[in-house]
N, C-alpha and C positions, 0 to 999 in steps of 0.2 A: 589456724597462725601455719604457715607453710616451714619443714622438718629443716633448722640453719644449715646451712650450706658449709662443707666441709674446704677450707680452701686449701690447708697444705695437702690433700690426695687430690684438687685439681688440678694444684702444681705439677702433681709428682705422674699425671695422667699428661700432661701437656708437655709434660719437657721443660719444664722453667727450673734450671739452679735455684732455688735456696739457704739463704745463708742465715746459720744460728748460732744459736749457742746454750750454757747450759747454768741451770738454777739451783747453785746447794746449799744457798742459805735458808731459804723457804719465807715463809714470809708474801709481802704481796709487790715491796717496793721496788726490789733486786730488780722483779720478771717487769714491773711498770719499766723502771729504768733500759733494759734492756727494748724494751717494744720500744719505745718514744728513739733509742738510739736509734731503729732501724733496720735491725735485724728479723726477718722472715719465718723464723718461728725457736719458741725457747722450750727448750726438756725442763717439766714440774719435776727435779727427783729424788723419787723417793726409795730409791736404793741403797742409795753410798752417802744420801744424805740425814739428815734426822728426824725428816718430816713425816707427816702418819696423813690418812688417806683426806682427813677431815681438813686438814690446814691448806690438802691443795681448794676445793673449794673457792677460797675467796680469792687466789690468782686468777682462778678462772674467771673467777668473776670479775675481777681487776682485768687481763688482759681479754676480754672480750667487748673492753669498752675500746681497741687498737687491728679497726682490721685492716690491716695492716701485715700484723702479727698474729701465725697462730700456736695455739698451746702442744704440747706437746707431752702427755704425762709416760711417767717411765714406773710404773706400780715393784713393788719388794720385786715381787719372784713371779712364775707363768704361774699364778694359785687363779682360777675361777672364782674367786671368791672374790681377790683381788677387785680384779676383772670386773668383774658384773657393778661393784661399789665404786669405783673409777668413772665408771661407763654413766652408771644414774646419776652421778654427781656432775656430767654434762661431761666428758674429756670426749672427744670424738677420734682424737689417734693417739695410741697407745705404743713405746716401746717397751718389749717384755725381751730380759732378758736370759740371756743363756738355754736359752733353746740348740735343742745340740740332737734332737734326730725332727725325721718328716711327721715321726710320731705325738712329739709336743708339740708340735708346727698345726697340724689340726685341732691341738685341746684347744689349740691360745683361739684358733680361729671358732671353733666348739660355743669356744666361753662370748663372743665376741658378736653372738646370731642367740635369736629368739627359738625356741620348739615351731615346728619339728627339726630346722635347718640347724640346729645350738640346742647349749643346753642354759644360758642367761634367763637369768628368777625375771618374772616379769612385774615391774612397779608401775602402775599405772599411776600418781603423781610428780614424780621427780624431776629434776632439773633437768632431765635430758630430755624431758618432752613441751620441758616450759610448762614442767605441772598442771599435765591435761593438756594445754590447748593446744599440742603441734598433729596434726587431724590424723589418725590410722600410723601414727608415732608405733609403733607394734611388727606392724608390717613391712617400711620403710626404711628402721633405726636403719640394717645393717650398707644403707648407697651410700649412707655420710658418713661411715665410721671406719676410719685409718689403721690397719694392723701393722708393723713395724719390728720386725724379729729379729733378737741378738744373736749376733752366728760371733761370739770369742772362744775358742777353743780350737786345738788341733783340731780332734775327732768329728768340729760342727765341721771347721772348713774342708774335713774330706766329704761332706755328706751335705757340702750347702748348696749340688744342683736341685738333691733332692727333697730340701729343706726350702729353698726356694720359690719350687714354681706347688705347693700344696696350695693348689685353688682359697684366697681370700687370704693369703698373706700379699700386702701392697709392698713391700718394701725390703731392703735387708741391712743392715746396721751391724758393722763393724767394729769389732770394740779393742780396740792395739792393746792398751792396757795388761788383760785379762789374754788376749790372742799372746805378747810376748810373756808369759809366763809359760802359760800351757807351753809353748814352745821352747824353755827352757833357759828363755830369758829376763825374770823379773826383774823390774824398772828400768829394761831396756828395750820401750817402741820404738824408735832409732834403731838397730840391732838391723844389718842387712838381709837377715832369717825373715825378720818379722815384716819389714817393707818390702822385701819381694812376695810374701804370703797377702800382704794387704793388695800387692796391687795385682799382681793376676787373681783375686777375687774379687777387685775392682772390673777385671775386665769378663769373666767367668758371668760377671752377675751384668754385663754387658752382652754379651753373646743372647742373653734367656731372655731378654728385653727388662730386666726387674733392675726396682730403682734399686740405688745403693748408696749408703751414707754413712759416716765415720764421723770421729769429735777428735779432733788435733792443736797440740798449741804453738807444733813446730809449724811457722809462716808457710815457707817454703815446700815442707809436707804438703799442706793444703788446700796452697795452689796445683801439686804435683797431681793428689787427687781428684781434684777439680780437669786438670785437664783429663786425664784419664775418666774423667766420667761419671761422678759421684754428680747425686742428684740432689740429695739435701747433706749439705759441710759444719760444721757445730768447728765455730774457731774458739773460745772463747768459755769459759768457765766465771762465773759473776764471784766464786772466792779468789781466782786468782788474779782477776782483774784489780779487786780489790789489795792483795797482798803487792801483784807488783810494783801498783802503784803509789804503796805505802810505805814502800823498799824504795822506792826510782827517791821520794822527798826524802829519805831520813838523809842518801847517798848529797843527795844535792844542799841540803843545808844541816847536815849532823856536825858536819868541822867548824861549821860559828859556835855549837854549843859553846856555852860559859866555861872557863874551862875549870877542870875539875868536878865535874858536873858529872853526875852518877850514868856511865851506859848500859844499855843491858849487857 
């Protein structure tokens, strides 16, 4: 059996923009709905979502049925043990939060690779190797693995070039919410200083030839980032879609509620 192809990584290398969405609800239903909707990539989040490593496996298996949608897993932290566990259960693309330096980026790269090029522990019968069916998996695995590092603080932004050019880093995700807080504007990713920093980072990464990505629910800003050159742009979060839809329905029909009925 051949090594499964990483479509997300292939698109980055081909320069094709990919539209994405975030999953924070856990389970398999929300990722499948987003895949059916036509998103190119879906993040299975374990950093800010109540989702553990083992809970990601069913979602990976579900998304595998949709060849047009790539699964991207965000571990809780840049930790070599967590990285190993997600890779072993078949994740091919990881987005690692809070990478602050080139040294931390190099540690992430090492965690993605088997010795002698890295520190990933070898498990011969994991889902990643299709339970041993992929010929030469241990020597070829990194060909189809993709590492995205997350730059989301002012100090990390100052070191953007040295982080982005670490060999083995395939792209940089800019985290607007944490960056806003780091710049002194918590809860205000649309602040002019934050916007300027993000736009500048996209330009700097473009000059390096390194793919950049972002998550923003501001549709106008998403289009602006795409115009500036983001390679992978997430424009929705499953929780947000549900909340917005629910609120819209209540706003539309709530006025017709039975008089005197209790309201939240």
